[in-house]
C-alpha positions in Angstrom: 53.3 -3.9 -1.9 51.6 -7.3 -1.5 54.1 -8.4 1.2 53.5 -5.1 3.1 49.7 -5.7 2.9 50.1 -9.3 4.1 51.9 -8.1 7.2 49.5 -5.2 7.6 46.4 -7.3 7.4 47.9 -10.0 9.7 48.7 -7.4 12.3 45.2 -6.0 11.9 43.2 -9.3 12.3 45.4 -11.7 14.3 43.6 -10.8 17.5 40.7 -12.9 16.1 42.9 -16.0 16.6 44.4 -14.6 19.8 40.9 -14.2 21.2 40.4 -18.0 21.4 42.7 -17.8 24.5 43.2 -14.1 25.2 39.6 -13.5 26.1 39.6 -16.2 28.8 43.0 -15.1 30.1 42.0 -11.4 30.4 38.3 -11.9 31.2 37.1 -10.2 28.0 33.5 -10.6 27.0 32.5 -10.8 23.4 31.3 -7.2 23.6 34.7 -6.1 25.0 36.6 -8.0 22.3 34.3 -6.7 19.5 34.7 -3.1 20.7 38.5 -3.5 20.9 38.7 -5.2 17.5 36.6 -2.4 16.0 38.4 0.6 17.7 41.2 0.2 15.1 38.7 1.5 12.5 38.0 4.6 14.6 41.6 5.5 14.2 41.3 4.7 10.5 38.3 6.9 10.0 39.8 9.9 11.7 43.2 9.8 10.1 42.9 8.3 6.6 42.2 11.6 4.9 45.0 13.6 6.6 47.4 10.7 6.1 46.7 10.6 2.3 47.2 14.4 2.1 50.6 14.0 3.8 51.5 11.2 1.4 50.8 13.4 -1.6 53.1 16.1 -0.1 56.0 13.9 1.0 55.7 11.0 -1.5 54.6 7.4 -1.0 58.0 6.0 -0.4 58.8 8.0 2.7 55.3 8.1 4.1 54.6 4.4 3.7 57.9 3.6 5.4 56.9 5.7 8.4 53.4 4.1 8.5 54.9 0.6 8.4 57.3 1.4 11.3 54.5 2.9 13.4 52.0 0.0 12.9 54.7 -2.6 13.6 55.5 -1.0 17.0 51.8 -0.8 18.0 51.1 -4.4 16.8 54.1 -5.8 18.7 53.1 -3.8 21.9 49.7 -5.5 21.9 51.5 -8.6 23.2 51.9 -6.8 26.6 48.3 -5.7 27.3 46.9 -6.4 30.8 43.4 -5.2 30.6 40.7 -3.9 28.3 42.0 -0.3 28.6 45.3 -1.2 27.2 43.6 -3.3 24.5 41.4 -0.4 23.5 44.2 2.1 23.4 46.6 0.0 21.3 43.9 -1.0 18.8 43.0 2.6 18.4 46.7 3.6 17.9 47.2 0.7 15.5 44.4 2.2 13.4 45.9 5.6 13.5 49.3 4.3 12.3 47.7 2.0 9.6 45.2 4.6 8.4 47.0 5.8 5.4 48.3 2.5 4.1 45.5 1.1 2.0 44.2 4.4 0.5 47.8 5.4 -0.1 48.6 2.2 -2.0 45.4 2.5 -4.0 46.5 6.1 -5.0 50.0 4.8 -5.7 48.6 2.2 -8.2 47.0 5.0 -10.2 50.5 6.4 -10.7 51.7 3.2 -12.3 48.9 1.3 -14.2 46.4 2.5 -16.8 42.8 1.8 -15.9 42.3 -1.0 -18.4 45.0 -3.0 -16.4 44.5 -1.5 -12.9 41.8 -3.9 -11.8 44.0 -7.0 -12.1 47.0 -5.4 -10.5 44.9 -4.1 -7.7 43.8 -7.7 -7.3 47.4 -9.0 -7.2 48.1 -6.4 -4.5 44.9 -7.3 -2.6 45.4 -11.0 -2.8 47.4 -10.4 0.3 44.1 -10.2 2.3 42.7 -13.7 1.6 46.2 -15.1 1.6 46.8 -13.6 5.0 43.7 -15.4 6.3 44.4 -18.6 4.5 48.1 -18.8 5.4 48.5 -16.3 8.2 45.8 -17.9 10.3 47.4 -21.3 10.5 50.8 -19.6 11.2 49.2 -17.7 14.0 47.9 -20.9 15.6 51.3 -22.5 15.4 52.9 -19.5 17.0 50.3 -19.6 19.8 51.7 -23.0 20.8 55.1 -21.4 21.5 55.8 -20.4 25.1 58.9 -18.3 25.0 60.4 -15.4 27.0 57.8 -16.1 29.7 54.9 -15.1 27.4 51.7 -16.9 27.0 51.3 -18.3 23.5 48.9 -15.7 22.2 51.2 -13.0 23.5 54.2 -14.5 21.7 52.2 -14.7 18.5 51.2 -11.0 18.6 54.9 -10.0 19.3 56.3 -12.2 16.6 53.9 -11.0 14.0 54.4 -7.3 14.8 58.2 -7.4 14.4 58.3 -8.0 10.5 56.6 -4.6 9.9 59.4 -2.9 11.8 62.0 -4.6 9.7 60.2 -4.1 6.4 59.9 -0.3 6.9 63.6 0.1 5.9 63.0 -1.9 2.6 60.2 0.4 1.5 62.7 3.3 1.1 64.7 1.3 -1.4 62.0 -0.7 -3.3 59.1 1.7 -3.8 59.9 4.6 -6.1 57.1 7.3 -6.0 56.4 7.3 -9.8 57.7 5.8 -13.1 60.1 8.6 -13.7 62.0 7.6 -10.6 62.3 3.9 -11.5 65.8 3.2 -12.6 64.8 -0.2 -14.0 62.2 1.3 -16.4 63.6 2.3 -19.9 63.1 5.9 -20.8 60.9 5.1 -23.8 58.6 2.9 -21.7 58.5 5.7 -19.0 57.4 8.2 -21.6 54.7 5.9 -23.1 53.3 5.1 -19.7 53.3 8.7 -18.6 51.5 9.7 -21.9 48.8 7.0 -21.3 48.3 8.0 -17.6 48.1 11.8 -18.5 45.5 11.1 -21.2 43.4 9.2 -18.7 43.6 12.0 -16.2 42.4 14.5 -18.9 39.5 12.2 -19.6 38.5 12.0 -16.0 38.7 15.7 -15.6 36.0 15.9 -18.3 33.7 13.4 -16.5 34.7 13.7 -12.9 36.2 15.8 -10.2 39.7 17.3 -9.8 39.4 19.6 -6.8 39.3 18.4 -3.2 36.4 20.7 -2.3 34.2 19.3 -5.0 34.7 15.7 -3.6 32.6 16.5 -0.5 29.7 17.7 -2.6 29.7 14.7 -4.9 27.0 12.2 -4.0 28.7 9.4 -6.0 31.6 9.5 -3.5 29.2 8.6 -0.6 27.5 5.9 -2.6 30.8 4.3 -3.4 31.7 4.5 0.3 28.4 2.8 1.2 29.2 0.0 -1.2 32.6 -0.4 0.5 30.9 -0.3 3.9 28.8 -3.4 3.0 31.7 -5.3 1.5 34.2 -4.6 4.3 31.6 -5.0 7.1 31.0 -8.6 6.1 34.7 -9.4 5.7 35.8 -7.9 9.0 33.0 -9.5 11.0 33.8 -12.9 9.6 37.6 -12.4 10.0 37.4 -11.4 13.6 34.7 -13.9 14.8 35.0 -16.9 12.5 37.7 -18.5 14.6 35.3 -18.3 17.6 32.4 -19.6 15.5 34.5 -22.5 14.4 35.6 -23.2 18.0 31.9 -23.5 18.8 31.7 -26.6 16.5 33.2 -28.7 19.3 29.7 -30.0 20.2 29.7 -31.7 16.8 33.3 -32.8 16.6 34.2 -33.5 20.2 36.6 -30.5 20.5 38.9 -28.8 18.1 42.6 -27.9 18.6 43.7 -24.3 18.0 45.5 -25.5 14.9 42.4 -27.2 13.5 40.4 -24.0 14.1 43.0 -22.1 12.1 42.9 -24.6 9.2 39.1 -24.6 9.0 39.0 -20.8 9.2 41.5 -20.6 6.3 39.4 -22.6 3.8 37.0 -19.8 2.6 39.9 -17.3 2.2 42.0 -19.8 0.3 39.2 -20.2 -2.3 38.8 -16.5 -2.5 42.5 -16.0 -3.1 42.3 -18.5 -6.0 39.5 -16.4 -7.6 40.4 -12.7 -7.1 42.9 -12.1 -9.8 40.9 -14.0 -12.5 37.7 -12.2 -11.6 39.5 -8.8 -11.7 41.1 -9.6 -15.0 37.7 -10.5 -16.4 36.3 -7.1 -15.2 39.3 -5.4 -16.9 38.8 -7.2 -20.2 35.1 -6.5 -20.2 35.6 -2.8 -19.2 32.8 -3.3 -16.8 32.6 -2.7 -13.0 29.0 -2.3 -11.8 27.7 -5.8 -12.5 31.0 -7.3 -11.5 30.5 -5.8 -8.0 26.7 -6.2 -7.6 26.3 -9.8 -8.8 28.6 -11.5 -6.4 27.3 -9.6 -3.4 23.8 -10.9 -3.8 24.6 -14.6 -3.3 27.2 -13.5 -0.7 24.5 -11.8 1.4 21.9 -14.5 0.9 24.3 -17.3 1.7 25.3 -15.7 5.0 21.6 -15.3 5.9 21.0 -18.9 5.0 23.8 -20.0 7.3 21.7 -18.8 10.2 19.2 -21.6 9.5 21.8 -24.4 9.2 22.8 -26.8 11.9 25.5 -28.8 10.2 28.9 -27.3 10.6 29.8 -28.4 7.1 26.9 -26.6 5.6 27.6 -23.5 7.7 31.1 -23.4 6.4 29.9 -23.9 2.9 27.6 -20.9 3.2 30.3 -18.8 4.8 32.7 -19.8 2.0 30.2 -18.4 -0.6 30.0 -15.2 1.4 33.7 -14.8 1.8 34.5 -15.5 -1.9 31.7 -13.2 -3.1 32.9 -10.3 -0.9 36.6 -10.8 -1.6 36.4 -10.9 -5.4 34.5 -7.6 -5.5 37.1 -5.7 -3.5 39.7 -4.9 -6.3 36.8 -4.2 -8.7 35.2 -1.8 -6.2 38.4 0.1 -5.8 38.4 1.0 -9.5 35.2 3.2 -9.0 36.9 6.1 -7.2 39.7 6.4 -9.8 37.0 6.6 -12.5 35.6 9.9 -11.3 38.5 11.5 -9.3 41.8 12.9 -10.4 44.6 15.2 -8.9 43.9 16.5 -5.4 40.3 15.0 -5.6 41.8 11.5 -6.0 44.1 12.0 -3.0 41.3 13.2 -0.7 38.4 11.3 -2.3 40.1 7.9 -2.1 40.9 8.5 1.5 37.4 9.8 2.3 35.8 6.8 0.7 38.2 4.5 2.6 37.4 6.3 5.9 33.7 6.0 5.5 33.8 2.4 4.3 36.0 1.4 7.1 33.5 2.6 9.7 32.0 -0.8 9.1 35.2 -2.3 10.5 34.2 -0.8 13.8 30.5 -1.2 13.7 30.3 -4.8 12.3 32.6 -6.4 15.0 31.1 -4.4 17.8 27.5 -5.3 16.8 28.4 -8.9 16.3 30.0 -9.1 19.7 27.2 -7.2 21.4 24.5 -9.3 19.8 26.5 -12.5 20.8 26.4 -11.4 24.4 22.7 -10.4 24.2 21.4 -13.5 22.4 23.9 -16.2 23.2 24.9 -16.9 19.6 26.2 -15.2 16.5 23.1 -15.5 14.4 21.7 -12.0 14.9 25.1 -10.4 14.1 25.5 -12.4 10.9 22.0 -11.4 9.8 23.0 -7.7 10.2 26.1 -8.3 8.1 24.1 -10.1 5.4 21.8 -7.0 5.2 24.9 -4.8 4.8 26.0 -6.8 1.8 22.6 -6.8 0.1 22.3 -3.0 0.6 25.8 -2.7 -1.0 24.6 -4.7 -4.0 21.5 -2.4 -4.5 23.6 0.7 -4.0 26.0 -0.5 -6.8 23.2 -1.0 -9.2 21.8 2.5 -8.4 25.3 4.0 -9.0 25.3 2.3 -12.4 22.4 4.5 -13.4 24.3 7.8 -12.8 25.7 9.8 -15.7 29.3 9.0 -15.1 28.7 5.2 -15.1 25.7 4.8 -17.4 26.7 3.4 -20.7 30.2 2.6 -19.7 29.0 0.2 -17.0 31.7 1.6 -14.7 34.5 1.2 -17.1 35.6 4.8 -16.6 
């Protein structure tokens, strides 16, 4: 699952590195790039819910294999774009193909791990995100130096990083059983014990939460959870897509940076986040607490990003961005425990997808706003201020959610 997510996230965000040269080669403005980068999330928003409903019907194993094959073809095809129309179209189609992957995997985890352990295993799965930025970004910069098959370096990189998904799709069918009862390596007594624990949890959730899909759309808590995810994801996507270009702008202080140096510098915040995510999620599991573990990191994350706007030193700017990146990343696996605490059955299938769809609208809005404000003002400061506001709003929304009946007293442990 983590390997799939590594490839998934790399294919989603490697255009941020490609843009260092692609934008000049194709004549893309920051607005055009931001719109194209964000169009992926329009596909996400439209298709996450129906994709998760299909997954529940046909099973995770077969549907995730199909999703992986589809996104691999779209990601590799991006290497051959010639204009902004092709860029927009393939980014949208990539979002359509990827739409069901993350909510499908979150739903899949609820079939395997009790909630008192699920946070740390969600973190192990989601470690792929900061690891992708920390390791995948330097790999992308190395591939961009390769000129093969008559392709420019950025084209070769997009092609080379799209192919692994196509190859991995076949492995999914063999390595991801839909549920514990289908795992040949799991002893029968352990399967029975795990199923009993999971069934008991579902019964408890039915008492405190929702089990029908129709009820999900009337539950205000679902929209608050989505708003929190909007703030977290918006900050991460804006930084992921534009940080390489922000770092490239440090040349006035350092006399010019190579593409590889840009990749290494960009990787630093995510490397530190990767080192923190699992330990923080385990701490949340052990405490049986979610609300404060989400809200408290988001406050310094938002304030640090706002402070970065006032700093001139590239070192201090990167220090502030690192605080923001770590704070946002460590909240992700904890945040994903909130839906499973109030949703079960068909409600979990549709509700998790609905939350992911609404939260991922920030993946379109944040890059587009950042690029548009960059073209309007001449720098990235205004865009980063908007992203900082998203994070602080998410922190406040989390604290308000903690005052609702389902989370009050349990501090989000349900």
